[in-house]
C-alpha positions as CSV (number, residue, x, y, z in Angstrom):
1,M,0.0,0.0,0.0
2,L,1.0,3.6,-0.4
3,A,2.7,5.2,2.6
4,P,5.4,7.8,3.0
5,K,9.0,6.5,3.4
6,K,9.8,9.0,6.1
7,T,7.8,11.7,8.0
8,K,8.9,14.6,10.1
9,Y,6.2,13.9,12.7
10,R,4.9,10.4,13.3
11,K,1.5,11.4,14.5
12,W,-0.5,14.5,13.4
13,Q,-3.1,16.4,15.4
14,S,-6.7,15.8,14.5
15,G,-7.4,19.0,12.6
16,R,-10.8,20.7,12.3
17,Q,-13.8,19.0,10.7
18,S,-15.6,22.2,9.8
19,P,-18.3,21.4,7.3
20,A,-18.0,24.8,5.8
21,R,-14.3,24.3,5.1
22,L,-14.8,20.8,3.7
23,A,-17.6,21.9,1.5
24,K,-15.4,24.3,-0.4
25,P,-13.9,23.0,-3.6
26,D,-10.2,22.2,-3.7
27,T,-7.8,24.8,-5.2
28,R,-5.1,22.5,-6.6
29,G,-5.1,19.6,-8.9
30,L,-8.3,20.6,-10.7
31,T,-7.4,19.9,-14.3
32,V,-6.3,16.9,-16.3
33,A,-2.6,17.7,-16.7
34,F,-0.9,14.5,-17.9
35,G,-3.3,12.2,-19.6
36,T,-6.4,12.6,-21.8
37,F,-9.1,11.5,-19.4
38,G,-9.3,11.9,-15.6
39,L,-11.3,10.8,-12.6
40,K,-12.5,13.9,-10.7
41,A,-13.9,13.9,-7.1
42,M,-17.3,15.5,-6.8
43,G,-17.5,15.4,-3.0
44,Q,-15.1,15.3,-0.1
45,A,-13.8,12.2,1.7
46,R,-10.7,10.6,3.3
47,L,-9.1,8.3,0.8
48,T,-7.1,5.5,2.5
49,S,-4.1,3.9,0.9
50,N,-6.1,0.7,0.5
51,Q,-8.8,2.5,-1.5
52,I,-6.3,4.1,-3.8
53,E,-4.5,0.8,-4.4
54,S,-7.8,-1.0,-5.1
55,A,-8.9,1.7,-7.6
56,R,-5.4,1.6,-9.2
57,R,-5.6,-2.2,-9.7
58,V,-9.0,-2.0,-11.3
59,L,-7.9,0.9,-13.5
60,S,-4.8,-0.8,-14.8
61,R,-6.6,-4.1,-15.6
62,A,-9.6,-2.4,-17.3
63,A,-7.5,0.2,-19.3
64,G,-5.2,-2.4,-20.9
65,K,-1.5,-2.7,-21.5
66,T,-1.1,0.2,-23.8
67,A,-2.6,2.7,-21.3
68,K,-0.4,5.0,-19.2
69,I,-1.9,5.8,-15.7
70,W,-1.1,8.6,-13.4
71,I,-2.1,8.6,-9.7
72,R,-2.5,12.3,-8.7
73,V,-3.1,11.7,-4.9
74,F,-0.8,10.4,-2.2
75,P,-1.8,9.4,1.4
76,D,0.5,11.3,3.7
77,R,-1.7,11.9,6.7
78,P,-1.3,9.3,9.5
79,V,-4.4,7.9,11.2
80,T,-4.1,6.6,14.7
81,N,-6.3,4.2,16.6
82,K,-6.3,2.8,20.1
83,A,-6.7,-0.9,20.6
84,A,-10.1,-2.3,21.5
85,G,-10.7,-2.5,25.2
86,V,-8.1,0.1,26.2
87,R,-9.2,2.6,28.8
88,M,-9.4,6.3,28.2
89,G,-6.2,8.4,28.6
90,S,-2.6,7.2,28.5
91,G,-1.8,9.0,25.3
92,K,-2.5,8.8,21.6
93,G,-3.0,5.5,19.8
94,D,-0.6,3.8,17.3
95,V,-0.5,4.7,13.6
96,V,-2.7,2.3,11.7
97,G,-2.5,3.7,8.2
98,Y,-2.3,6.8,6.0
99,V,-5.1,8.8,4.3
100,M,-5.5,11.8,2.0
101,E,-8.2,14.3,2.6
102,V,-9.8,14.9,-0.8
103,R,-12.1,17.8,-1.4
104,A,-14.4,18.3,-4.4
105,G,-12.8,19.1,-7.7
106,R,-9.5,17.2,-7.2
107,V,-8.4,14.9,-10.1
108,L,-7.5,11.6,-8.6
109,F,-6.4,9.5,-11.6
110,E,-5.5,10.1,-15.2
111,V,-5.3,7.8,-18.2
112,D,-3.7,8.2,-21.7
113,G,-3.1,5.8,-24.5
114,A,-6.5,4.1,-24.5
115,T,-9.6,4.7,-26.6
116,E,-12.2,7.0,-25.2
117,A,-14.7,4.2,-24.6
118,V,-12.2,2.0,-22.8
119,A,-10.7,4.9,-20.8
120,R,-14.2,6.1,-19.6
121,E,-15.3,2.5,-18.6
122,A,-12.0,1.9,-16.8
123,L,-12.3,5.1,-14.9
124,R,-15.9,4.4,-14.0
125,K,-15.0,1.0,-12.6
126,A,-12.1,2.5,-10.6
127,G,-14.6,5.1,-9.2
128,T,-16.8,2.4,-7.7
129,K,-13.9,1.6,-5.3
130,L,-13.8,5.1,-3.9
131,P,-16.0,6.5,-1.1
132,M,-17.3,9.6,-2.9
133,K,-19.1,10.6,-6.0
134,I,-16.9,10.9,-9.1
135,R,-17.0,12.2,-12.6
136,V,-15.0,11.2,-15.7
137,V,-13.5,14.3,-17.3
138,A,-11.7,14.8,-20.6
139,R,-8.7,17.2,-21.1
140,A,-10.0,20.7,-21.9
């Protein structure tokens, strides 16, 4: 799965879950930059490394051997969890995985080198593995 090789801080603070901030569209990664077709997030969610890997596998199988695939997201935010049955207090839990907080408008995957029908179908299948509404977009 995807995870950073090295981090400056092992555990991050929680951050704010303000609905107003999360409802705003993203400001970076909004256009298809490398490929011909892309998979764009229409809502906000936390993408885990497992979800990204699952979507990548489906995309690479469905797009075929000639297609080039770009992954435009990387999970760098650590998620911690305390073990079941542990009492409150005594510090923060251990890191269990990494996520990326995706907001609306972010392009997640891009494909090039496949026909339009094949690329759109492959991106649609990959989108079913993700926890948000998606849209297949073409290069402008």
